[in-house]
C-alpha positions as CSV (number, residue, x, y, z in Angstrom):
1,X,-5.0,-1.0,-73.5
2,X,-4.3,0.2,-70.1
3,X,-5.6,3.6,-68.8
4,X,-2.3,5.5,-69.4
5,X,-2.3,4.3,-73.0
6,X,-5.9,5.1,-73.5
7,X,-5.3,8.7,-72.0
8,X,-2.2,9.2,-74.2
9,X,-4.0,8.3,-77.2
10,X,-6.9,10.5,-76.4
11,X,-4.5,13.4,-75.8
12,X,-2.8,12.8,-79.2
13,X,-6.3,12.7,-80.8
14,X,-7.1,16.0,-79.3
15,X,-3.8,17.5,-80.5
16,X,-4.6,16.3,-84.0
17,X,-8.2,17.4,-84.0
18,X,-7.2,20.9,-82.8
19,X,-4.6,21.1,-85.8
20,X,-7.0,19.6,-88.2
21,X,-9.2,21.2,-90.8
22,X,-12.2,21.3,-88.5
23,X,-10.1,22.3,-85.5
24,X,-9.3,25.6,-83.9
25,X,-8.1,28.4,-86.1
26,X,-5.7,29.6,-83.4
27,X,-4.1,26.1,-82.8
28,X,-3.7,25.6,-86.6
29,X,-1.8,28.9,-86.9
30,X,0.9,28.0,-84.3
31,X,4.4,27.1,-85.2
32,X,7.3,25.7,-83.0
33,X,8.6,29.2,-82.7
34,X,5.2,30.6,-81.5
35,X,4.7,27.7,-79.0
36,X,8.3,28.3,-77.4
37,X,7.1,30.8,-74.7
38,X,4.2,28.6,-73.8
39,X,6.6,25.7,-73.2
40,X,8.8,27.8,-71.1
41,X,5.8,29.2,-69.1
42,X,4.3,25.7,-68.5
43,X,7.6,24.3,-67.3
44,X,7.8,27.1,-64.8
45,X,4.3,26.6,-63.7
46,X,4.8,22.9,-63.2
47,X,8.0,23.6,-61.2
48,X,6.1,26.1,-59.0
49,X,3.3,23.4,-58.5
50,X,6.0,20.9,-57.3
51,X,7.5,23.4,-55.0
52,X,4.1,24.0,-53.4
53,X,3.7,20.2,-53.1
54,X,0.0,20.0,-53.9
55,X,-0.8,16.8,-55.9
56,X,-3.8,17.8,-57.8
57,X,-2.0,21.1,-58.9
58,X,1.1,19.1,-59.8
59,X,-1.0,16.7,-61.9
60,X,-2.7,19.5,-63.8
61,X,0.5,21.5,-64.6
62,X,2.3,18.4,-65.7
63,X,-0.6,17.3,-67.8
64,X,-0.6,20.7,-69.4
65,X,3.2,20.4,-70.1
66,X,2.8,16.8,-71.5
67,X,-0.1,18.3,-73.9
68,X,2.3,21.1,-75.2
69,X,5.2,18.6,-75.8
70,X,2.7,16.4,-77.9
71,X,1.3,19.4,-79.6
72,X,4.8,20.6,-80.6
73,X,5.7,17.1,-81.8
74,X,2.6,17.1,-84.0
75,X,3.7,20.4,-85.5
76,X,7.1,19.0,-86.2
77,X,5.6,16.0,-87.8
78,X,3.7,18.3,-90.1
79,X,6.6,20.5,-90.8
80,X,9.5,18.1,-91.1
81,X,7.9,14.6,-91.4
82,X,9.4,13.4,-88.0
83,X,6.5,11.6,-86.6
84,X,5.5,11.7,-82.9
85,X,6.1,8.1,-82.6
86,X,9.5,8.4,-84.0
87,X,10.5,11.1,-81.5
88,X,9.2,9.2,-78.6
89,X,11.0,6.0,-79.8
90,X,14.2,8.0,-80.1
91,X,13.8,9.1,-76.5
92,X,13.2,5.5,-75.3
93,X,16.3,4.3,-77.2
94,X,18.4,6.9,-75.7
95,X,17.2,6.1,-72.1
96,X,18.0,2.3,-72.7
97,X,21.4,3.2,-74.1
98,X,22.3,5.4,-71.1
99,X,21.0,2.8,-68.6
100,X,23.3,-0.1,-69.2
101,X,23.1,-1.2,-65.6
102,X,19.3,-1.7,-66.2
103,X,19.2,-2.9,-69.8
104,X,22.6,-4.5,-69.9
105,X,25.4,-6.1,-67.7
106,X,26.9,-2.9,-66.3
107,X,27.1,-2.5,-62.6
108,X,26.7,0.8,-60.5
109,X,27.2,1.2,-56.8
110,X,24.8,4.1,-56.3
111,X,22.9,7.0,-57.8
112,X,26.1,9.1,-58.3
113,X,27.8,6.4,-60.1
114,X,24.8,6.0,-62.4
115,X,24.8,9.7,-63.1
116,X,28.5,9.8,-63.9
117,X,28.0,6.8,-66.3
118,X,25.2,8.7,-68.0
119,X,27.4,11.7,-68.5
120,X,30.2,9.5,-70.0
121,X,27.8,7.8,-72.4
122,X,26.3,11.0,-73.3
123,X,29.7,12.6,-74.1
124,X,30.7,9.6,-76.3
125,X,27.3,9.9,-78.2
126,X,27.7,13.5,-78.8
127,X,31.4,13.6,-79.6
128,X,32.0,16.8,-77.5
129,X,35.3,17.6,-76.0
130,X,33.9,18.5,-72.7
131,X,31.7,16.6,-70.2
132,X,30.1,20.0,-69.5
133,X,28.5,20.1,-72.9
134,X,26.5,23.0,-74.3
135,X,23.7,24.8,-72.4
136,X,20.5,26.6,-73.8
137,X,21.2,30.3,-73.8
138,X,17.8,31.0,-72.2
139,X,18.5,28.6,-69.2
140,X,18.2,30.6,-65.9
141,X,21.5,31.3,-64.5
142,X,21.0,29.5,-61.2
143,X,19.9,26.3,-63.1
144,X,22.8,26.6,-65.5
145,X,25.3,27.0,-62.6
146,X,23.7,24.0,-60.9
147,X,23.9,21.8,-63.9
148,X,27.6,22.8,-64.6
149,X,28.7,22.0,-61.0
150,X,26.6,18.7,-61.2
151,X,28.5,17.5,-64.4
152,X,31.9,18.5,-62.9
153,X,31.1,16.8,-59.8
154,X,30.3,13.6,-61.9
155,X,33.9,13.1,-62.6
156,X,35.1,13.9,-59.0
157,X,35.8,17.6,-59.4
158,X,33.8,18.4,-56.3
159,X,33.9,19.1,-52.6
160,X,33.5,15.8,-50.6
161,X,30.8,17.3,-48.3
162,X,28.7,20.5,-47.7
163,X,31.3,21.8,-45.3
164,X,33.8,22.3,-48.1
165,X,31.3,24.4,-50.0
166,X,30.6,26.3,-47.0
167,X,34.2,27.2,-46.5
168,X,34.4,28.2,-50.2
169,X,31.3,30.4,-49.7
170,X,33.1,32.2,-46.8
171,X,36.2,32.6,-48.9
172,X,34.2,34.1,-51.7
173,X,32.4,36.5,-49.2
174,X,35.8,37.7,-48.1
175,X,37.0,38.3,-51.6
176,X,33.8,40.2,-52.4
177,X,34.1,42.3,-49.3
178,X,37.8,43.3,-50.2
179,X,36.6,44.2,-53.8
180,X,33.8,46.3,-52.3
181,X,36.3,48.1,-50.0
182,X,38.6,48.8,-52.9
183,X,35.9,50.4,-54.8
184,X,36.6,48.7,-58.2
185,X,33.2,48.0,-59.9
186,X,34.7,45.4,-62.3
187,X,36.2,43.5,-59.5
188,X,33.0,43.7,-57.5
189,X,31.0,42.3,-60.4
190,X,33.4,39.4,-60.8
191,X,33.5,38.6,-57.1
192,X,29.7,38.8,-56.9
193,X,29.4,36.3,-59.6
194,X,31.8,33.9,-57.9
195,X,29.8,34.3,-54.6
196,X,26.6,33.5,-56.4
197,X,28.2,30.5,-57.9
198,X,29.4,29.3,-54.5
199,X,25.9,29.7,-53.0
200,X,24.5,27.5,-55.8
201,X,27.2,24.9,-55.0
202,X,26.2,24.8,-51.4
203,X,22.5,24.3,-52.4
204,X,23.5,21.5,-54.7
205,X,25.3,19.7,-51.9
206,X,22.3,20.2,-49.7
207,X,20.1,18.8,-52.5
208,X,18.1,22.1,-52.6
209,X,17.0,23.6,-55.7
210,X,18.4,27.3,-55.6
211,X,15.9,28.5,-58.2
212,X,13.0,27.3,-56.2
213,X,14.5,28.5,-52.8
214,X,15.2,32.0,-54.2
215,X,11.6,32.2,-55.5
216,X,10.4,31.2,-52.0
217,X,12.5,33.8,-50.4
218,X,11.3,36.5,-52.9
219,X,7.7,35.4,-52.0
220,X,8.4,35.7,-48.2
221,X,9.9,39.2,-48.8
222,X,6.9,40.2,-50.8
223,X,4.5,38.9,-48.0
224,X,6.3,40.7,-45.2
225,X,6.6,44.0,-47.2
226,X,2.9,43.8,-47.8
227,X,2.4,43.5,-44.0
228,X,4.6,46.6,-43.4
229,X,2.4,48.6,-46.0
230,X,-0.8,47.3,-44.4
231,X,0.3,48.2,-40.8
232,X,1.5,51.6,-41.9
233,X,-1.8,52.3,-43.7
234,X,-3.6,51.6,-40.3
235,X,-1.6,54.4,-38.9
236,X,-2.5,56.6,-41.8
237,X,1.1,56.5,-43.3
238,X,3.0,55.1,-46.1
239,X,6.5,53.6,-46.4
240,X,7.8,56.9,-47.7
241,X,6.7,58.6,-44.4
242,X,8.2,55.8,-42.1
243,X,11.7,55.5,-40.7
244,X,13.8,52.6,-41.3
245,X,13.6,51.6,-37.7
246,X,9.8,51.5,-37.9
247,X,9.7,49.4,-41.0
248,X,12.3,47.0,-39.5
249,X,10.1,46.5,-36.5
250,X,7.1,45.7,-38.6
251,X,9.2,43.5,-40.7
252,X,10.1,41.5,-37.6
253,X,6.5,41.5,-36.6
254,X,5.6,39.9,-39.9
255,X,8.4,37.4,-39.6
256,X,7.4,36.3,-36.0
257,X,3.7,36.0,-37.1
258,X,4.8,33.7,-40.1
259,X,7.0,31.6,-38.1
260,X,6.0,27.9,-38.5
261,X,5.8,25.8,-35.3
262,X,7.2,22.6,-36.6
263,X,10.8,21.6,-36.4
264,X,13.0,22.2,-39.5
265,X,10.9,25.1,-40.8
266,X,12.1,28.6,-41.4
267,X,13.8,30.1,-38.4
C-alpha cells in the first residue's frame, strides 16, 4: 500500500472512530445538514490559502476539506446506506466517462475543446435542456456568473479575446452612467448588474478569479484605511475629525508604502 492509500485508510478510520460508540459525542450528533456550514467554511479557507500561495497552509486546508468530505460520506452511509466506497467509485466512473480522450479513442485539440466535450457529455447524462444547467442557490454571485459565462463560452458564445470583453465593459459603464443621470433606481440596479457581469467576464478572459481578486482588493482597502486611522491617531484625531483631502493624502501614503518593487505587481 502506497503512502497515499495508507493515509486515506487512516483518515477513514479516524472518521469512523469519531462516529463510533467510543468516539466523540459531538461528532456522533452531527448530520449532513449540521455539517454543511463547516464544508462551506473549509472550502473558503482552502481557497484563501491557495490565494496566499503558501504550500504548507494549502496542504493543511485541503486536508481539512478532505476530512470533512469523508466524514459527510460516512454520515451518508449510516443514514442512507450509500457507502463511501460506492460514492468514490461513482466519482471515478464519472471522470472516466467525461474524459473519452484519455480513456477512449476521442481526440481533443486543447483544454478548451476538452472542456466543451465535458459539458456536452454532462448535458447528455443529465438530460437537461440547457448546457448552463442548474446552480446551487448559495453559490457566490461572482462564482455563479463566472461559471455561466464559462459554460456559454464552451459552445462558442463568447468574445474571441479580452479586448472584446473590455469594450463590452466600457459599453456597460456608459449605460450605467446614463441610468444614473436619469435618476431611475430600477434602471440603475439593472445596469449595475450588467456592469458587474461584464467585469466578471473580463476577469475570466484574463484567467483571473474575480472572487479572489475582490477579496484581495477588500483586504488592501482595509489595510490602507487602518493606516489612515493610525496616522490620524498619531495627530490626536479621528477620521470623523479629518477632511476628505487629508484622508486621501494618507491613503496615497499607504498605497505608496505598500507598492511592490517587482514587475507585474499592483500599480
